[in-house]
N, C-alpha and C positions, 0 to 999 in steps of 0.2 A: 571629599569622599562622603558618600551617603552614610548616615548613622545606621548602625546595625540594629534591626528589630528582632533578629534571631541570634542564636549563639554563633560565635566565630568558628567556622569549620575549615578543615583542610579538604578541598574537593579535588580529586584526581580524575581528570578526563582522560580516557584512553580509547583509541580507535586506530585502525590500520592506516588512516589518512587524516591527520589533524593539522593540515597545512594551510588553513584559510587565512593566515596572517600574511601570505604572499601569493598574489594572484598567479604567479608563474608556476606555483606548485599545485594549484587546485585541480582536482580531477572530478569532484562531484559536490553536490549540495551539502552533504553531511559535513564536509570539511569547513565550509562557510558557517554552517550552523554552530559547530563546535567553537570556532574562534569567537564569534559574536557572543555566545553564551558565556564563554570563559572570561572574556574581557568584562562583561557586565557583572559576573560574580566577583571578580577582583575589585571592580569599582565600588562594590557594596562592602568591601572590607574583609572578604574571605581570602584565605590563602588558596591559590589555584595552581595546580600543576597539570601539565599535559604530557602523556607518554605515547610516543608514536615512532614508527621506523624512520630512519634517515633516507631510505630509498636511494642510496648512492648519490645523494645530492649535497653532502657536507661541503665539498669544495665550492660549490655554487653558493651555499649559504654563507661561507666565510667571506665572500666578496661583498656582502651587503649587511651582515650582522656580526656582532661580537660573539663568537662561538667558543664556549669554555669546554675543554676536554676534561672530563671528570675522572677521578681516581677509581674507576670501576672497570673490571675485566671479569668476564664470566666465560670460562672455557669448559665445554662439556660436549657429549655426543647425544644427539636427539634421535631416538629410535622411532620410526614411523612404520607400523604394520600396514601393508598394502593389500587392498581387496583384490584377490586373484581374478575376479570377474572383470575388474576395471583395468588393473595394471598387469595385463598379460605380457609375459616375457621378462618381467621384473622379479627380483627376489621377493621372498615373503615379507621381508622387513628392510626398509632403507635406513641407513645410519648416516646422519648428517653431522659432520664435525663443525662445531661452532665456537667462535671466539668473539664474544659480544662486548662492545665498548659503549659508553654512554657519553653524550655531549649535551650541553645546555645553552639555551638562548633565553635571556630575560627581556621580556617585551611587554609593555603596557600592563605591568603588574602581574604578569603570568610567567611562570617558569616552564619552558618547553624542553622536555627531555627527548633526545633522539637516540634510538638504539641502532647500532650498526654492526653488521657482520657480513660474511660472504654471501649469505642467502638474502638478508634484508636489503642489501645493496643492489640486488638485481632489479631489472625492469625500471630504470631511473626515469624513463619518459612516460610510462603508462601506470606504474606502481602495481596495478592489479594483474595477476596472471590471466591470460586469455582462457576462456572456458575450454577451448580445444586442447589445451595442455593437459587436461585431465586424462590420465591413463597413458600419457606419452612423454611428459617432461616433469621431473620432480620440482621444477619451479612452481608448479601448482600448489605446493605446500608452503609457499612463502608466508601466507597469512597465518598458517598453523605455527610456523617458527616464531612469528611475532607473539602469538598467544602465550607460548611457553616462556619466551624471553620476557614478556611483560610481567608475568606472575613472578618470575625469579627476580626481576629488577625491583618490583614493588616490595617484595619481602626483604631484599638485601639493602636497598637504599633508604626505605622509610621505616624498616624494622617494626618495632612495637608502637610506633606513633599512630594515634587514631586518625583515620582518614575515611572519607566516603569516596569509593571508587565508582565513577559514573561511566559505564561501558556502553558501547553503541553497536547496534545490529547483531543479534544473536549469532548469526553465522560466523562473525568475526571475533566472538569472545566466549564461545560455548564452554570452554574449559575453565574460564576465570571464576565464575560464581562458585562452582564446586570446589575449586582449588582454595578459595578464600573463605569458604563457609565457616570453618572451625576457628578462624582467626578472630578473636574477640575485638581486635583493634581495627578491623577492616569491614566496613559496611559496603554492600554492593547494590547498585541500582542498574538494571538492565533496560536499555532503551530499544524499543522496536522501531527502527528507523524507516524500514520499508516493509511492505506486506509480502515478504517471501512466503512461500507455502508453509503453513503452520506446522505441517507434519514432515518438513524437510529433514532428511536424516543423514547421518555420517556413519562411517564404518565402526562398528562396536569395538573390535580389538584395538583400533587406534585410540579410541577414547580411554579404554581401560589401561592401556600401556602408558599413555601420557599422564593420566591422573596418578597412576602408580609412581611414575617418575617424580611427580610433584608431591608425593607422599600423602595422598588423600584417598579415602575409600572410593571405589569405582562401581558403577552399576553392573549388575550381573549380566551374563549373555542374554540377548533378547532375540525374539523372532517376530517376524511380521505377523500380527495376530489375524486370525480368521475373522471375516466379517460376514454378516448375513445379507449384506447389500447385494443387489443383482449385479452380475459382471458388467452389464452394459453401463450401469451408473458409475462403477469404479473406473472402468477403462476410459470413459468419456472425459474424466477430469483432466487428462493431459491437454485437452483442447482449451480448458478454462484457465490454465496457468495457476490453479489454486491447489492442486494436489497431484502427487506422482506415487506410483507403487514402488516399493523397494524390496530387495531380496532379503534373505535371512540375516539376522544379527546386525541390524542397523539401529541407531539410537536417534530419537528426534532431538534436533537442536533446541527447539523451544522448550521441550521438557527439561533438558539439562539446565537451561537458564532460569526458567520460571520456578522450578522446584528448589533451586539453590540461592537465587537472588533474594534480597530483602524487599525490594520494590521493583515494579515493572512500569516503565515510563512510555507514554505514547505522545504523538505529536498533535493530535486533535481528538475531540470527543468522538467524532464519527469514526476515526480510525480505531479507537479502543472498542467501540461497539461492534464494528465490523469484525475485528479479529477475535471477538469473544463468541460469535455465533454464525457469521457468514450468512446472515439472513437474506433471503430472496435471491440467492445465487444457486447455480446448479450443484454446488458443493454442500449446501446446507444440510440436506438429508443424510448424506454420507458422513459428514463431519460429526453429526450426533451419534453415530454408531462406532466411531473410532476412539481409541484410548486417549488421544490428545484432547478430546472434549472434556474428559475427566480432569486432565491436567489443568485446563483453563478454569474449571469450576473450583478446584482445590486452591488455586492461587489467585482467584479473582479479587480477594481482599487486598492484594498487593498492587493492583492496577491503579494508575492515576494518570492524569493528563498534565505533562510538563509544558506542552505547547511548542510552537515554532513561531517564527516572525519574519518580517520583511526587513531588508537591510536599512540601517539608519541613513545611508547615502541616498537610497531611492526615496525615502520619506523626506529628506532634506531638499532634494532638487525640486524646483518649481515647474510644474507642467505648463503654466501660463507663459513661461519664458521661452518655450519652444516655438519656432516659426513653422507652423504646419505646412504652409505652402512650400517653403524652402526644402523641408525634409522630403515631402512626397514628390515634388518635381525632381529632386536629386535622385530619387529611385525610379524615375520615369513614369510616375503615376499622376493622375488627375486630382488635384486638391479639392475640386468641386464635387467629388463623389464620396459617399461613405466608405470608410476604410476599415478593414478587418485584419487583425494582427495575431500571429501565432509564434511562440518562442519556446523551444524545448530542444533537448538533445534528440538526435535522429534515432527514433525507436518506433518503428512503424506500427507495431501491435500495442505496445504499452501506451503510447501517446495517441493512438487512434489516427495516425498521420496518413495511412492509406485511405481511410474513409474521408479524411479531411480533404485530401487533394482531389479525390473523386467528386466530393460535394462542391468544391470550388469550380472544378471543370464543368459540372452539370449546371450550376447556378449561372455562371458566365455564359455558357452556351445557350441557356434558355433566356438570356436577355437581361439578367439582373445587372443594373448599372452600379458597379462598386469596384473598389481596389482591394487587393489582398497582399499583405506582407507576410510571407511564410518563411520562418527561420527554423531549419532542422539541423542543429549543430552536429557536425561530424568532422573528425580529423582527416578524413580522406574522401570527400565528395559524398554525394547521395547515389547509392548503387542501383536504385530502382529507376529504370528508364522512364516509367510513367510520370514521375515528378518533372523530369526535363521536357517530356512531350507536352504536358499540360502548360508548363511555363512558356514554351515556344508558341503554343496555340493561342495564348492570351497575353502576348506582349503588350505592355502599356496598361494592363489591368492586374497582372500578377508579378510581384517581385519575389523570387526564390533565392535564398542564400543559405549556406551551411558553414561559412567560415566564422571563427571566433572574432569578435570585434570589441573595441573598448565598451565598458559598461555604460558610459555616458551616451554612446551612440544607440545602444539598445533602448535606453530610456527615451531618447528622442523619437524612436519608432513608435513606442507605446503611447507617448504623449500626443503624437500626431495622428494616432488611430482613434477610431470611434468605438470599435468593438474588439474584444479579444476572444479567440477561439481555442478552447481546451477540451477536446473530446476524448479524454483519457479513458482507457479501457481496463478491464480485468481488476478494477479496484486496486491498482498498483500504486497510485499516488496517494500519499498520506497527509500532505498539507498543501503541496504545490505552490511553492514560493513564487514561481514565475507568474501564475495567475494573480496572486496578490499584488505583485509589483505592477502589473499592467493596470489592475483596478485602481491602485493608489494613484496612478497617473491619469485617472479619469476615463479609462477604457471600460465599456460595459461588457460583462462576460456573457459568452454563450458556451456553456460547459456541461459536462456529463453530471448527472445527478448522483454522484458517488458519495458514499457515506464519509469518506476521508476528506471530501472537499465541501461538505455542506455548511461549514462555518463561513464560507463566502456568500451564502444566502442567495445564490442565483436561482435556486429552486423554491424559494419562499412563495407565499401568496402575494397577491397584487399590491397589498399595502406596504410590504417590506422587501419585496424582491429587488435584487440589484441588477438583474438581467434575465437571461433566458436559459432554460435547462433542456437537455435531451436525456433520454433514458440511458441507464447504465448498459454496458455491452460486455458480454462474456463470450463473444464469438469473433473469430478472425474473419476478415473480409466481410464485414457485417453490413448487408444492404439496408437493413432497418436503420442503422446509424447514419448511413449516407443520406437516406431520404429525410430523416429528422433534421440533419444539419442543413440541407437545402431549404427546408421549410423555415427553419429559424433564421437563416441568412436572408431569405425573402422578407420575413416579418421585420427583422431588424432594419433592413434597408428602407422599407416602407415607413417605419417609425421615424427614422432619421429625417426623411424627406417631408413627411406629412404631419408629424406631431413633434416638432422640435422641443416644445416645452416639456413633454413627457420624457423625451430622450434626455434632456438636461437633468431632470429629476433622477433618472436611473444612474446617470454618470455621477451625480452628487452622492447618491447612496453608495454606489460601488466604491468610490474613493473613501468615504467615511468609514465603511465597514473594514476595508483593507488596512486603514491607518490605525486601527485598534491593535493590530498585531505587531507590537514593538518588542525589542529584546528586553526592555525593562519589565514588561508584562510577563514575558516568558520566564525571566529570572524570578519574578514574584511567585509564579506557580511552582517552579522547581524548589525554591528555597523554603517554601512553606512545607512541602513534603519532606525535603531533606532534614529540616529542623526537627520535625516530629520523630523521624527515624534516629537522628543524632541523639535526641533526648530520651530514647527508649520507649516511645509511645507505640503500642501495638497497632498494626495496620488493621483497618476495619472495612468490611464489605459495604460498598455503596448500595443502599436499597434500590435506588433508581436503576442501577445497572442490572440487579437481579430481576426487577420487574420487566425491564426491556428484553432480557434474555429468556424469561420464562423459568427462572430458577426459584420457583415458588417454595420448594421444600427447604430453601435456605433462609426463609423469612417467617417471622411469626404471623399468625392469622391477621392481626390488625394492620399489617403492612401490605398485604395482598389486596389488589384493587380489581374491581369488576372489569375495568377497561383493559388491564393487562391480561386478565384471564381470557377475555374475548379475543384479544389480538393474537393469542397463541392457541386458541381453540381448546383450552384446558377446562373441561367441565368440572373436574374435581376442585380445581383452584377457584372456579366461579362459586361453587357451593360453600367455600370457606368464607365468602363475602355475602351471599344472598341465596334465597331459594331458587332452584332451577325450575321455574314455571314455564308455561308455554311461551310467554313473551320472551323470556330469557333464551329459550331454546331457539326461537326464530332469530333472535339477535346473533347468537353464536353461529347459526347456520349461514346467515347472510354474510357475516364477516369471513367465515371460512370459504364460502363460495367465491367471494371477491378475490381471495388470494389463491384460489384453486387448490385448497386443502380439502380434498374430497373425503379423506378418512375422518376428519373432524366433522364434516357435513353428515356423514353416515352415523357417527356417534351421537350427534345432537338429535337426529331423527329417531334413532333407536331408544334414546333415553326418555323422550317425550313423544310417544306415538300419537299421531293426530295433530301435533303442533305445527308440523311443516305441511304446507299446501300441496295438493296433488300435482299441480303444475311444476312446482320447484322440485319435487321428488322425481318427476318424469325427466326434467332436464338433467338431474344428477345421474339417474339410471341409464338414460339413453344417449349420453354425450358421445359415446363411441359405439358405432354400429357397423357391422360388416354385412353388406348386402349379398343377394344371391349370386352376383357377378364376382364375388370375392374381393370387392374393393371396400376400403374403410371410409366411412363418413364420420368426421369428428366435429362436434358442434360445441362451441364455447364462446358466448358473445364477446367476452373481453380478451380473447386470445388474438395475437397478431402474427404468431408464427407457431407451427407445430412441426416437429421433426421426429423421424423414426431413427432410433439409435440401435444398431445391431451389433452385438458383442463379437469379438474375435474369439474363437474357440481354442481349446487345447493350449499349446505353449505360447500363444500370442498375447499373453496378458499385458505386455508392455507396449503393444501396438495400438494406436488409436482405433476405436471402433468405426464401423461404417455409419454415416449420417446422411439421410436424405430428407428433404423437406416435402411435406404434403402440399398439394396445390391449394392455394387460398382462392377458392372459387367466388364466394360472396363474403361480406363481413361476418366473421364468427364461424365460418364453415370451411372445412379443409377435407380434401379427398385424396386418395391414392391407394396403391396396393396395400392390402392388409398386412400388418406386422406378423412376423412369425414368432414361435415360442422363444422366449428370452429377450425379445425386442422390447424396448421401452419407448414411450413418447416424451419428448422434451417440449414443454410448453412455455412460450414467452408471452406474457400478458401485456396489456396496454399500459400498465403501471411501470413496466420494466422488470417486474419479478419474473424469474425463471424457475420452473419447478417441474416435477416428474409426474407422469401418469402411466397407466398401463391399460392394455386392451385385454379383457378377460376372455380367454378362449373357452369354448365348450359351455 
C-alpha cells in the first residue's frame, strides 16, 4: 500500500451508475471512471465507499460476488410534484411508496453499497429511463428516487462520521449538496462529468417539496428571468445543444450544485475553461446575460481539475504485439494502406458521425487510398441508412460495426490503425477516453479542436502537435466539418506514404502524451484538493482562470495583464496595466477584429480618434451593405460562413428559428436577400469561432 502523504479520509463516491467493477453492468464511461478512481484511492490507504442503485441486478451479483444484506430498511412515501405542462393527465403530485434495502460487496479495498426498492430495481438492462418516458411514465423519476434514497442512506448509515461525498453529474445529484450543506461532518464535491447545458432546469415545486422532505431550506419560487438578448439569439440556442428556454418556476441544476457544494470538479482544464465562459460559441454572448453566469463567477473559487485517465489495461497492453496484417485482413481490408479508426457510441450529432461517414464516402470516392474502421456502438444496429449505403459502396475499404466486442479486440483495431478520427461536436466531450486509448496504442489523432480535448494536443503547433485538428462545430449536418475532415484525411494519408519518418514522430508523440493520463495521476489531483478541503483550507480563485475569463474585477491591479485585457477587448482593464495610447488602441482593434468583436473595435476607435487607419474603419463600417436591389453584401475576410437567423414570433419561442446561409461568392464575401427587422447574422470564422452580428437598418 502506498504511504499516505495526505490525511486518511473516508471518500464516498455516489452516482446513479457505479458498476465499473463488472463489465456486464457498465452502461457508460462514468461507471468505469468511478471504479478506477475508487480503487486507486483505496490503494493509497483511504477508506472508500460507493453508493449506487442495485438496478434490479442483485440476483445476478450474487452469482459472482459475496453480497451482504445489511440491517437497513427505509420505508417512506416520496412525494413528487409534477409539472402540469409536461405531465398532462397525471395528478398534481405523484406519491411513490418505497421500501429501500441496502446490500454490500467488498472488492479491491472498496465497500460497494447497493440500494434496492421497487423503483430502483426497474430497467435492469438499461438502468437509465429513456428520455421519451418524460411526461408519460413515472419511471422517468428513477434517478430522482435514488437522489433522495442516497441522502437518507448517507445520513442513517454513516451518521455523524466525517466523510467526503464525491457526487457525479449535477443532473443526477442536484438535491444532494443542498441536503448535506448544513451537516458539518459531510463535505461535498460535485463533479461536472459531461457538458450538459449549464442552465438546464428542473421543476421548482419538485425541488422545494423534496428538500423540505429532507429537512433543509429550499430556494424560493423562481421565474425565467427576462433577458435583453435578441429573440433570434435566444431561440437559436436549441440548435447548439448548449441552452434551452424553460417555462416559469424552474431551477437551474448547476446553480443548486455550485452554490451548495464545497468544491466543483472537472475532468480536464479545457472543460473547466469552457464551462466557465463558453468562449467562441454561439452561446457565449447570451450566457453573459443570464443569471447562471453570475452563479459561475460566485463559485469560481471552488472549481478545480480532478482529471480523468486511460485504463491501466490499455496502457499495459503492448501495441507492438499486435499483428497489423492479421487484424486488417480479418476485417477485409488492405494492410498496405493507411488505416483510420473511429470508436464511440452511436451518437451522430454528439460524436460528429454523420459528418464522419460523409467525409469517408467523399474521400474514398475521390480516390484516397486508405482503409477505415468505423465503430459506432449501438445496442440495436445503426438506424441511419446512409452508414450502410456508404459501407456497401466501399467494400474492402470501410469496415463498419456497431456490436460490443471484447476490449482486447478494440485494442487490436487501434494498434493496427495509423490514425484515429474523433470529430466530436457541440463541445460535449469533456476528456474523451476513447481518443486517449487510441493514441496510447500509437494512432495519430485527427480530432476537433474542442476545449475539453485540448489536453491531447492534436491542435498544438508543429513542434509539439500529436496529430491534426479540425475546427469546432456547433451545427448539425455541418458541411464545413465534412470538408475539413476530407482535407485532413488526404493530408494524413499523404504523410503516411511520403514522410514515414514524420509520421512515426507524430505517433510517438501521440502515445507519449496519452500515457501521461494514468489513474495514479488522476488520484493525485483529486487527493490534493480533497486534503485541503478535509483540513479546512478555504478554496481560492485561480488568477489564471479569472484572466482567461475576463473577470478582471475579481483581481487586484497587479494581477491583470495587458494580454488578457486585449484578448477580451476590455479597454478599462488595459488601462489598469498601461496607458491606452494610439499603439495600444490599434492592438486592441486588431485583436477584436480577428475575433469579429465589432463592439470592441468601435470602442477602441472611439477612445483614440485617429489611431485607427481609414481603411480599417471603412472595413468595420461597410462590412454589411444592402444594395439598391435589396440584396445584402457582407464582407469579412476571415469568415467562412454567414447565416441569417430569423426569430419565430409570438408564442413560438420554443421553436427553432429559421436559418438560411448567405451565398459564399468569393473568399470573404457573402450575398443574399437582406435580413429583416429582428434577424441576426451568425458568423463562423476560419478560426472556428462562431459569433453574432447585425445589419443596421435605416
